[in-house]
C-alpha positions in Angstrom: 13.3 1.2 -33.8 13.3 5.1 -33.0 14.5 6.1 -29.3 10.9 7.0 -28.3 9.5 3.7 -29.4 12.7 2.0 -27.2 11.3 4.3 -24.6 7.7 2.9 -24.6 8.5 -0.9 -25.8 11.5 -0.6 -22.0 8.1 1.1 -20.4 6.0 -1.5 -21.4 8.1 -4.5 -20.1 8.2 -2.3 -16.2 5.2 -1.8 -16.5 4.5 -5.7 -16.6 6.9 -6.7 -14.2 5.0 -4.5 -11.7 1.8 -6.1 -12.5 3.5 -9.3 -12.1 4.2 -8.1 -8.3 1.4 -6.4 -7.8 -0.8 -9.3 -8.8 0.8 -11.9 -6.8 0.0 -9.7 -3.9 -3.0 -8.4 -4.5 -5.4 -10.1 -7.5 -6.9 -7.9 -9.6 -10.6 -7.9 -8.7 -10.2 -10.0 -5.6 -10.9 -8.7 -2.2 -7.8 -9.4 0.1 -6.6 -8.3 3.9 -3.5 -8.9 5.5 -3.4 -8.4 9.5 -0.5 -8.7 11.9 -1.7 -7.9 15.8 1.1 -8.1 18.4 0.2 -9.5 21.8 1.0 -8.0 25.3 4.3 -10.8 25.2 5.8 -9.4 22.5 5.2 -6.0 22.7 6.6 -6.6 26.3 9.9 -7.9 25.0 10.2 -4.6 22.4 9.4 -1.8 24.8 10.2 0.7 21.9 8.0 -0.5 19.4 4.1 1.6 19.4 2.3 -0.7 16.5 0.2 -2.7 18.0 -1.8 -3.5 14.9 -2.1 -2.8 11.2 -4.2 -4.2 8.3 -3.8 -3.7 4.3 -6.6 -4.5 2.4 -8.0 -4.3 -1.7 -11.2 -3.7 -1.0 -14.4 -2.8 -3.1 -13.7 0.6 -2.8 -10.3 0.2 -3.9 -11.1 -1.2 -6.8 -13.4 0.9 -8.0 -11.2 3.9 -7.8 -8.3 1.5 -9.6 -11.3 1.2 -12.6 -11.5 4.8 -13.0 -7.6 5.1 -13.1 -7.6 2.8 -15.5 -10.1 4.1 -17.3 -8.5 7.8 -17.2 -5.1 5.6 -18.4 -6.4 4.2 -21.5 -7.9 8.2 -22.7 -4.5 9.6 -21.4 -2.4 7.1 -24.1 -5.2 7.7 -27.2 -4.3 11.7 -26.3 -0.5 10.8 -26.1 0.5 7.7 -27.0 4.4 8.6 -25.7 3.2 9.5 -22.6 4.4 7.7 -19.6 2.0 5.0 -18.2 2.1 3.4 -14.8 0.6 0.3 -13.1 -1.5 2.0 -9.7 -2.9 -0.4 -6.6 -5.3 1.5 -3.9 -5.0 -0.1 -0.9 -6.2 0.7 2.8 -4.1 0.4 5.6 -5.0 1.1 9.6 -3.1 1.3 12.3 -3.4 0.6 16.3 -0.8 2.2 18.4 0.6 1.7 22.4 -1.4 4.1 24.5 -3.5 5.6 21.9 -7.4 4.2 21.3 -7.9 5.7 17.9 -7.4 3.9 14.9 -5.7 5.2 11.8 -6.6 4.9 8.6 -6.0 6.3 5.3 -5.7 5.3 1.5 -2.5 4.5 -0.1 -2.0 4.4 -3.6 0.7 1.8 -5.1 2.2 2.8 -8.4 6.1 1.6 -9.0 8.6 -0.9 -7.4 11.5 0.0 -5.6 14.2 -3.1 -4.8 12.0 -5.6 -6.0 9.1 -4.1 -3.6 5.6 -2.5 -4.6 6.5 0.9 -3.2 2.6 2.7 -2.1 2.3 6.1 -0.5 -0.6 7.9 1.2 -3.0 9.2 -1.7 -2.0 13.1 -1.8 0.9 12.5 -0.5 4.6 11.8 -3.2 7.2 12.3 -0.9 9.9 9.7 -0.4 10.1 9.6 3.5 5.9 9.1 3.5 5.5 5.3 1.8 5.2 1.9 3.0 7.0 -0.8 1.0 5.2 -4.1 0.2 6.9 -7.7 -0.7 5.0 -10.9 -1.1 6.6 -13.4 1.1 4.3 -16.4 0.1 0.6 -17.4 -0.6 -0.6 -16.3 2.7 1.4 -13.7 3.9 2.9 -9.9 2.4 6.3 -8.1 4.3 5.7 -4.8 4.9 8.3 -2.1 5.5 6.9 1.4 6.5 8.8 4.2 5.9 6.3 7.0 7.2 3.6 6.1 5.8 0.5 9.0 7.3 -2.5 8.0 8.6 -5.5 9.8 9.7 -7.4 9.6 13.5 -10.8 9.9 11.9 -12.0 9.1 7.8 -12.5 12.0 6.0 -12.1 14.4 8.4 -8.7 16.8 7.0 -8.4 18.4 10.5 -7.9 14.7 12.5 -4.8 14.0 13.8 -2.4 12.3 11.9 0.0 9.5 12.6 3.4 8.2 10.7 4.4 4.1 10.5 8.1 4.6 10.9 10.9 2.3 11.2 11.0 3.1 15.3 7.1 1.9 15.5 7.9 -1.6 14.6 11.0 -4.5 15.1 12.0 -5.4 11.5 10.2 -5.7 8.6 6.5 -6.6 9.4 4.8 -9.5 8.5 1.3 -9.6 7.8 -0.9 -12.7 7.4 -4.4 -12.7 5.5 -7.1 -12.6 7.0 -10.3 -12.3 6.9 -11.8 -9.3 5.0 -13.7 -8.2 7.9 -10.8 -6.9 9.7 -9.9 -4.4 6.9 -13.7 -3.4 6.7 -13.8 -2.5 10.3 -13.4 1.2 10.6 
């Protein structure tokens, strides 16, 4: 087996491991919503925590983009069979913060794994310090480690205020619970 074929075989194995991790949290073709809301008692105990609510969803709109991305990937592999391919999921993240009435939201792109966690970034921003890491925690929960992922204050407005979710906005990894899809659809 030549070096290119060995590299492609390793990449296919990595992609399959990625796909299994992604499918466990966000099954293909299924809308899924996870949510965490902190009550007044929790916020009172953690005065420096600014995050009030966070939702992470896999919506129909996100799946349409995935299908387009998959078609582009198939075309790319036809043109360049030795080229790198990857598994991609698009998710929607929204958050509310203490002392701020706005809802911040944006689409994130999950296109890799790091330390056994799904690695996601704000769509259009590929920087190491603007990520959120996600891992399944049983059939009804996910854990999220926000690391500077940036969200917009108003959907579709490039001049809208941005807000990042950082480690100082919450206390440890965030455990989100499966929620009704309506929680991820409101804007």
